[in-house]
N, C-alpha and C positions, 0 to 999 in steps of 0.2 A: 463565645466559643473561640479558643485559641486553633490556629492554623497549624498543620503539620508541615513542617519543611520537607519537600520532596524533590531531591535532585533528579530522581528516576534514572540514575545511571547503571542501574544493575544489570549486569551482561554476563552472569554465569551461564554457559550454555543456554537450554531451553527451560530451564528453573522458572518458575514463576516468580515475579518479583515480590519480595516479603512486604513491601510499603504496599502494595496494590492488595495482596492477600489480606493484610490486616484491616484497611478499609471494609472488604467484603465481610467482616464478622461484627461490624457495628450496627446498633439497633437504629440508628438514624445517619443523616447525611454529615458528613465532616468538611471542613476547608482544607485547602493545601495552598501552600507558598511555593511557587515554582521559581527557577533562578533568575528569569526575567519577566518584567511587566510590573504595573503601578500597583496591583493589589491583589488580594487572596482571590479565590475561586472555590466554590462548592464542587465536590467531585461526586456524580453518580455514578454507581457500580451496578445496580439491579437489572436484570434485562429489560423487564416492564418499565421500569423507571427510564433507562436510556432510549427505549422505544418511545416514551413519553416526550421526552427532551427532544428528541431529534425530528419528533413530528408535530410538535405542538407549536402553533404560530406565536405564541406568547414568549418562546425563545428564539433571539434572532441572531444568526450569524453577520449580518450586514453591518450590525451596529457596533461590532468590535473595531470595525475600520477606523474611527475616529478616536480610539484609545491605546494605550500602550500596555496591550492585553498581556495576560499571564501565559507563559509559553516555556518551551525548553531551549531554545536556540536564540542567539544574541538579536539576529536579524530576522523579523518574521518569513517565513519560507513563501507563503502566498503572497501573490499581488494584490492590490485593493480591488482588481477587476476580475479577478478570478472567479468562476463559478462557485469555488469552494467556500467564498464570503458572499454569495448573494441569498437572498430570501425569496420566496415564491411572491409575485408571479414572474419576477425577472428570471430566475434559477430554473422555473419550470420551462419556461420559453426556450432557455440554451440547451436545457437537457434534452427536449423534445427534438430539436434541431440537430444537437450531437448524435444522437442513439441511431440517426438514419446512416451513419458512418459503420455501424456496429449489427446491421442486419444479419439474419442467418446467410444471407448469401454473399455478403461481404466476408463474414467470418469465415465460410467455408473458403474462400479463395485465399484468405489470409493463413488459414490451417496449412495450405500447400506451401506457402511461402516458408512457415514455421518449421515445417517438417524438412524442406531442403535446407535451411538454414542449421537445424539441429544435426542432421547427419553429415552435415560438413564438418562441423565442430566434433563431431564423435569421431569422424574419418582422421581427424588431426590427432586426437587424443590417442586412437588406437595406434597410429603410425609411431607416434612418439613412444609408446610402450609404457608399462608400468614402472616404478608408480608416477602417477599422473595426478595434477591437481583439478579435480571436478571443478571446483568453483572458477579457476582461471578459463578452463577449457568449455564448461556450460554454464553454469548457473549466473555467473557474473557478466558472460558475454553474449549470452542468447537472449535475453531481456532488452539489453541495449540495442543489438542489432536488429533485433525484431522491430522495436518500435521505431528506430531511425530508418530503417528499410522500409517500413510501411507509411512513415511520414515523407518518403522520398527525399531524405536528406544524403547529399553526396557523401561517397564512403571516405573522402579525406576530411570531412569534417566530424566524423565518427569520434576521434579521440577528444577534440575539443569540448564534444556535446557531454562526454563522459567526465571529464574534467571539471566542467562548469556545475554540473549537476552535484558533485561529489562536495564542491564548495558551499553549496547550499545547504546542505545536510549536516555539516560538522557543528558540533557543540563548543562552546566557550566563548567569552566576549572579545578575546582578540581577532575572531573571525568575522566579525560583523560587517566591517567595510568592505572584506574580501567577498563576502556572500552578497551585500548589496550590489556590487559591480557586477558579479556574475548573474544575477536577477535582470540587470539593465541589460548586459550583453546580450542573452538569452532572447529577452522580449525584443530587442532591436534585430537580432537575426530573424526571427520568425516573423516580424512585422515586414522586412523586406522578401521572405519567401513566400508570405500569403500573396503580397502583390505581383509577385513572378508567377505564381499559379493561377492567379486570376486571368492572366493574360495566356499562358502557356499550360492547360490543365492538363493532368494525367490520369492514373488508377490510383494514385496514393490518397491518404487518409485526408490531408489537407485540400486537395482538388474534390473529393468526395463532400467534405463538409463546405465547400464554396458553393457547390451546387444544390446543397439542401434548402427544402422551401417548405412552407408551412403556409399555402395559400401564397400571399405576396410578401411574405415575412422570409428573410434570411439572416446569416450572420454577417456583422459588418467585418472590417478587416482587423480591427482592433479586437474585437471578441474571438474572431477565428485565429488570431497569434496567440491569444492568452490562452485559448484552448489546447493549441499546440503545444505552448509551454507546459501546459498541466500534463498533457498526457505524456510528454517526454521525462517529467519528474516522475510520475507514478508508474509509468512503463519501466524504467530502469531502478526503481526502487522497490517498491512491494514484491514485484514477480523476481526480483534478483534475492530477495531474502527468502521468499516462500520455495522457490527450487533448492535452495542452499539447505534450509532449514528441513524441509522433506526429506532431501537425501540424507541428510545428518541421522534424522529418525529411522529411516530405513536401513543406513548401514550399521547403526548401533544397537537396533532392534531386530533380529534375524525374523522373529516371528511376523513381524510387519512385512518386512521383504518377501517372506514366503507367502503371506496372504496375498500381496498385491500381484504376485506371479500367478498365483493359482485362482484369482478372482479379476481378471482382465475386464470381464462384462461390467463389473461393479465397480470400476477403476474412479470412476467421477465421484460416487457416492463416497468412497474412501478418501479420496482427496478433501472433500468437504469435511470429513471429520477430523482429517489432520490440520486443516486450516483454522477450524474451530477451536484446537488445541493448542496451537503454536502461538506464542507470543512472539510476534514478529515484528514488534517494534517495543521503543522504550516509553512507558509514562501514558501520555495523553496526547492530542493531535491539538485540532482549533477549537477554541471555546465558543460560548454563545452568551449573549446578554438577555438576562430577564426584562421583558418590557413591561411588565407589572409584577404584584406579589403573587407568588405561587406556591400553595401549600404541597409539599412531597415528602414522603418517607420520614414523617416526624419532626419536620423542621418548616418554617415560612422562607421562602428564598425570596428577598427584597427586590422591587424594580430597581434594576441597574446593577445588580449584581452579575458577577461573571460564572458562568457552569460550565464546567468540563465533564464529558462523560467518558467512560472506559469502555471501549468494545471489547478490551481484553477480559475484565471481569465480567461483562455480559455475556461472555462465551463460555465462562466457567460457572455460571450461575446454577445451584443445584436446584432451584425451583422449576428450571427450565429442562436440564441436563441431567438424569441420573448418573452418579459417579462422573462428575464435571471433570476432574483433574484425572481421569483416565482415557487412554485411546481406546474406543470400542470399534473396532473395524467395521462391525456389521450393524452399527447402530441406527436406528429409524431417522431417515433424513428429517432434519428441522433446519430451518434457515438459522445462520449465524450471522454474525456481525463484522466479518474480517474485513469485507468490502464496504462497510458503513451500512447506514440504515435510513429510510425515509428518503427526504429530498436531496441527500448529498451523498447517496449510495454511489458507487464508481460506475459511471455509464460506460467504462470499458469490460465491464466483468466478462463478457463473451471472450472478448481477446485474450483476458487474463488466464480464464479457464482453459483456453485452446494452448497455450503456451504450456501450461502445467500439466496438461494431459498428453501433449506431445513428448516433452521433455522426459517425464517420468515414464511413459510408455515405450520410447525409444531405448531409454538406459535399461528397462526390463528385458526387452527384445533382443539387444546387442550384447548385452553384458550380463548375463543371467548369474553368473557368478562373483559379480562385483563385490568387493569387500574393502574396508577401512585399511588403509595401511599403516596407521599408527594408532596407540591407544587413545580412546575417546577423551582420556583427561587431557591429552596434548594437544588438542584441536584449538587453535587459538580464534578468539572472538573479537568482533568489533566492538570498541570502546569510544570511538571518536564520533559517532554521528548518532542520530535517534534510532538507528534500525538495531535489530538482533538478527546475526547471522554469523556463520563461519567465515575468517577470511580465508581459510583454505581448508580443502578435503583431500587429503592424500588417498589414492585408491588405487587398488591392484587388481586384476581379475586372471 
């Protein structure tokens, strides 16, 4: 079977990637060739099949570390020690300890900080007056400020953190050494910060994780440093995209804005429907390796084959979601895969949802007449990284 060349560079608004859409119509699995990596990979698109791959121990994330695995970026984004490339029981242990930083009590405290940060940013936007760039004032800034604030990173270091994260996410072979240096710098920074927090704990996430226990077990310094790096990446990546993308949808589809205003008590469910619909990234993420032959969707995946799953296509699976390519505001709640699935579902989902609820809620409260100040077709979109989001959202009120 010949692999389909998939650079996955599609960046047209929030339209669904035609390459991914094409794979959804196939009767059996196909293989893809990504810009980087030593070989092709199977692409799994159906919800149930993605669910199987992400929970079946016959598919390993840890096994990819020894290989030049198929991917979109020249330099692998994740570190070999990251929880994102661990298998159970190692990943289960780290996840169990890490989730102690995101209990209801901790997230309630975080929500208070997020609200203060959001209102401060919106105060600045209101003072500047329209037209104002919502990406600059809110969606690009709030996730950065939130995760860096909650990690207890000094404000003077925030611009450096933002720049280093951007370097890790840029596409293109010429960025490989820059990305590698950024990853090393960030890992070294968090290693030093963890050592400092061991001696002088506070109320930040790193300090909470340093105190996390499961009996006698606790995170060591290296594990904690890599976790802090993972949170920094995801905290500035997914949330930035989602706030921007959700705002774009609400501003370009007045009926969605009105629904959100009129159904505030249902805001969380509505946000989940938007998260299901939005293609927040390009292509695919981290693959797995088959540890033995596995029959799936009309093919046999051989031992040693790479397997990519698409959370984006799983979220549009018509067998799971009626009218999957439509936003149905009052759709019955069904878990989606935007935050991953199984053993690699994001452990910080409670924090991410708190950010989205506060950001969108405060926009609705403070700027009920918010509108896009340019034509939707004039909005510029990110084309440099693996993310899908508008670079600017000029708004008026």
